[in-house]
N, C-alpha and C positions, 0 to 999 in steps of 0.2 A: 851128462853134460858137455861142456862146447870147452876145453882146455888147450889154454895158449901160454908161452912163453913170453910172446911182447905182442903188442897191437896197435895199432895205429890208425886213423880216418877213414884209410884206404881200403880198413877191413870192413868198413862199414857192409851190410848186403843183406839180402835173404842166405839162411842158413837150413839147412832143412835137416829131417832126420826119419830114417826109412826105416821101417823093419818087417819080418816076415819069419813065418815058421814051417814048417813040412807040407802044414795041409795047403799051403800058399795062403796064404791070408797076409796081407800085403798092408799096413799101414801107413799112412805117411805126415809128417807137421812141419810147416815152416815155418819158421820166425825172423822177425827182421831185427836186425840187430843195431841199432847205429851208436858210434865208436865217439866218444865229447872227448876233448883235448883238456887235458889239467889247464889251470889257469896260470900263467906266466908273466912276471914283472920285466917289462922293456924298458922301464926309466923310472929307476928308484927316487927316494926321498930324499934330499940333500939341504943340510945343515942352511938356519939362516939365522938373523942374527935380529932384532926387534926392541922398539925403546918400551920398556914398562908400560902396559895396558894396551897398544896397539893390539891391532889383527893381524896374525899373519893365517896363511894360504899352503899348505903343502899339497902338493899334487905327484898323480905316478901314473903310467901308464900301462896296462895289465891287457891279456892279449890270451883267448880260449874259448871252446863253443861248449857250452851254450855263452853267450857272449854276457 
């Protein structure tokens, strides 16, 4: 198990686990870890006033990985 208190995209990369025994047998496994970002809202919704029956559009900007 790989345990960490905090992780970010800079921690992406190859992680290896190497084990051995007294007989000299060694086994190695390497895993690629991709750290994804949580989505964040950089521009939220704003209140709008429209006439009855009119069309309204709400937009917001979000960032994250994957997009």
